[in-house]
C-alpha positions in Angstrom: -34.5 120.3 94.3 -32.7 122.8 92.4 -29.7 123.2 93.8 -29.3 119.3 93.5 -29.8 119.3 89.7 -27.3 122.2 89.3 -24.7 120.4 91.0 -26.0 116.9 88.6 -25.7 119.4 85.9 -22.2 120.9 86.9 -20.8 117.6 87.3 -22.3 116.1 84.5 -20.8 118.5 82.2 -17.0 118.6 83.8 -17.3 115.1 83.4 -18.4 115.3 79.3 -15.3 117.9 79.0 -12.8 115.7 80.8 -14.1 112.6 78.8 -13.5 114.2 75.5 -10.3 116.4 76.3 -9.0 113.7 78.3 -7.6 111.7 75.7 -5.9 114.2 74.1 -4.3 115.8 76.5 -2.9 112.1 77.2 -1.3 112.0 73.8 -0.2 116.0 74.3 1.6 114.6 77.1 3.3 111.5 75.3 4.1 113.7 72.8 4.9 116.6 73.5 2.3 118.9 71.9 1.9 122.2 72.0 -2.0 121.4 72.9 -0.5 119.9 76.1 -0.5 123.4 77.6 -3.4 124.8 76.6 -6.0 122.0 76.9 -6.3 122.9 80.4 -7.2 126.3 80.6 -10.4 125.2 78.6 -11.3 122.3 80.8 -11.0 124.9 84.1 -13.0 127.8 82.4 -15.3 125.2 81.9 -14.7 123.9 85.0 -15.9 127.4 86.8 -18.2 128.6 84.7 -20.1 125.2 86.0 -19.8 125.5 89.8 -20.3 129.7 89.6 -16.9 130.7 89.6 -16.7 134.3 87.7 -12.6 135.2 88.1 -11.7 138.8 87.5 -8.8 139.5 86.0 -6.3 143.1 86.8 -3.0 142.4 84.1 -1.7 140.1 82.4 0.9 136.9 82.9 4.4 138.2 81.6 5.4 137.3 78.6 9.2 137.2 79.2 10.7 133.8 80.0 11.9 132.0 82.0 9.0 133.0 84.3 7.8 131.6 87.8 4.5 132.5 89.4 5.0 132.9 93.1 0.8 133.3 94.0 -0.6 133.4 97.7 -2.7 130.1 98.4 -5.9 129.9 100.6 -8.0 127.2 98.5 -7.8 124.5 95.5 -10.2 126.2 94.5 -7.0 128.7 93.3 -5.7 125.6 90.5 -9.4 126.4 89.0 -9.0 130.0 88.6 -4.8 130.8 87.7 -5.1 127.8 85.5 -8.5 129.7 84.2 -6.0 132.9 82.9 -2.9 131.2 82.6 -1.4 128.5 80.5 0.1 127.1 83.6 1.9 123.8 85.5 1.8 124.0 89.6 4.6 122.9 91.9 2.1 120.4 94.0 3.1 118.6 97.6 3.8 114.7 96.8 0.4 114.2 98.3 -1.6 115.2 96.4 -0.8 112.1 93.9 -3.2 110.5 96.9 -6.5 112.5 96.5 -9.1 111.5 94.6 -9.7 113.2 91.0 -7.7 115.6 91.9 -4.5 113.5 91.4 -5.6 112.5 88.1 -6.8 116.3 87.3 -2.9 117.1 88.3 -1.2 114.5 85.9 -3.7 115.8 83.0 -2.0 118.8 83.5 1.4 117.9 84.0 1.8 119.0 87.7 5.2 118.6 89.2 5.5 116.8 92.6 7.4 117.4 95.1 8.8 115.4 98.2 10.3 118.2 100.7 10.7 115.8 103.6 13.2 114.1 101.2 16.6 115.4 100.9 18.0 113.0 98.5 15.8 114.3 96.1 15.8 117.6 96.0 17.7 118.1 93.1 16.1 116.2 91.1 12.9 118.2 91.9 14.6 121.4 91.8 16.3 120.8 88.0 13.0 120.2 86.6 11.2 122.6 87.7 14.4 124.9 86.2 13.8 122.5 83.1 10.2 123.1 82.5 10.4 126.6 83.2 13.5 127.0 80.4 11.3 125.0 77.7 8.8 128.3 78.0 6.4 126.7 80.5 5.1 129.2 83.5 5.8 127.6 86.9 3.3 128.3 89.5 4.7 128.3 93.5 2.5 129.0 96.1 5.6 130.4 98.5 3.5 129.7 101.6 3.8 125.9 101.8 0.2 126.0 102.6 -3.3 127.3 102.8 -4.6 130.1 104.8 -7.6 130.9 105.9 -8.1 133.7 103.0 -8.6 136.2 104.7 -4.7 137.1 105.0 -1.1 135.6 103.8 1.5 133.7 105.6 5.0 134.0 105.5 7.1 133.4 102.2 9.1 131.0 102.1 12.4 131.9 100.7 14.3 128.7 100.3 11.2 127.8 98.0 12.9 129.8 95.2 15.8 127.4 94.9 14.1 126.4 91.9 14.5 129.7 90.3 17.9 130.3 90.9 18.4 126.5 89.2 16.8 128.0 85.9 19.4 131.3 85.5 21.8 129.3 83.4 19.3 127.9 81.3 18.5 131.6 80.4 19.4 133.7 77.5 20.2 137.2 79.7 20.5 135.4 82.7 17.3 136.6 84.0 14.8 134.3 85.6 11.6 136.5 86.2 9.6 135.9 89.3 5.6 137.5 88.9 4.2 138.3 92.3 0.3 137.3 91.7 -2.7 138.0 94.5 -6.2 135.1 94.8 -9.1 137.2 96.3 -12.2 135.8 96.9 -14.0 138.8 96.9 -18.2 138.0 96.7 -20.7 135.6 97.3 -23.7 135.7 95.5 -22.9 139.0 94.1 -22.5 140.7 97.7 -19.3 141.1 99.3 -17.9 138.4 101.0 -16.2 140.0 104.4 -13.8 137.3 106.4 -17.3 136.0 107.9 -17.9 134.3 104.7 -14.5 134.2 103.5 -14.0 130.2 104.8 -16.8 129.1 101.8 -13.8 129.7 99.7 -10.7 129.5 101.6 -9.1 125.6 102.2 -7.2 125.8 105.5 -4.8 122.5 106.2 -7.7 120.7 108.5 -10.8 120.8 106.6 -11.5 117.9 105.1 -11.5 118.0 101.1 -14.8 116.3 100.2 -16.9 118.5 102.4 -15.8 121.3 101.1 -16.0 120.3 97.5 -19.8 119.9 98.6 -20.1 123.1 100.1 -18.6 124.8 96.7 -20.9 122.9 94.8 -24.1 124.3 97.0 -22.9 127.7 96.8 -23.2 128.0 92.9 -22.5 131.8 92.9 -18.3 133.0 94.2 -16.4 135.8 92.7 -12.3 135.4 92.0 -9.9 138.6 92.0 -6.6 137.9 90.2 -4.0 140.1 89.5 -0.6 140.2 88.0 1.5 142.7 89.8 5.0 143.5 88.1 8.0 140.9 87.5 10.3 140.7 90.1 14.6 140.2 88.3 16.3 137.2 89.6 19.9 136.9 88.7 22.5 135.4 90.2 23.4 138.5 92.6 19.9 138.4 94.1 19.2 137.7 97.5 16.6 135.4 98.0 15.5 136.9 101.2 14.9 139.8 99.9 12.9 138.5 96.9 10.8 136.9 99.0 10.0 140.1 100.6 9.8 142.0 98.0 7.5 139.1 96.4 5.5 139.1 99.9 4.6 142.6 100.1 3.7 142.8 96.1 1.4 140.5 97.0 0.1 141.8 100.3 -0.8 144.9 98.1 -2.6 143.2 95.9 -4.7 141.1 98.5 -6.3 143.9 100.5 -6.7 145.8 97.9 -8.7 142.6 96.0 -11.2 142.1 99.4 -11.1 145.9 101.3 -12.3 147.2 97.0 -13.8 143.9 95.5 -15.3 144.1 91.5 
């Protein structure tokens, strides 16, 4: 009964926040008000609090622009976690548009949807990402291309950094900054999570969305640790594979430190 009441309260509070902030965010998107970049962060902080997700941070987002954040990806919770600590927009696969609830939230955050299978649209999609970055927005890319099991990181796809290369002409000094960021789920009810319990938070591709959401709501207490690493300069002379290797190493090092010594 207590769990049901807690879940009901969480859903009510998140719904109220959406009802109040949603119309303002829509107007912000239509008229390109600055508030449209900040409201999603407030909403996500409320959502994190309501579902019992505590977010701890090491470091901050780089203040230099254009800036792309490259983060490891193990769950839809990553969206809430990153949005709660920085004013960001995401690059997401087009199928997210079909997900109930999440599609609406993604659109309200001005998510950039990409169709990786249609090469004829690749140029348009890359240009949109570049334009958003040169306009001062922090674009988040999950370069693994899919979600992991939360215990390790998958290989990074260097081709996904093409958008960073496209933003170089719009940079004042010819440099785009790629900031590696680690997201680790470290505790459940205050206790270190470990390999066995980490699937509570992780959401690999073969897991149904709604049952996983229900599990998170029932759990009611998770800790996540976000580590902002030193940004990697990306210029016209940079080698994508070398950049990808550096980014992967930075994320993995920070990720392992978080899961082995959780806050």
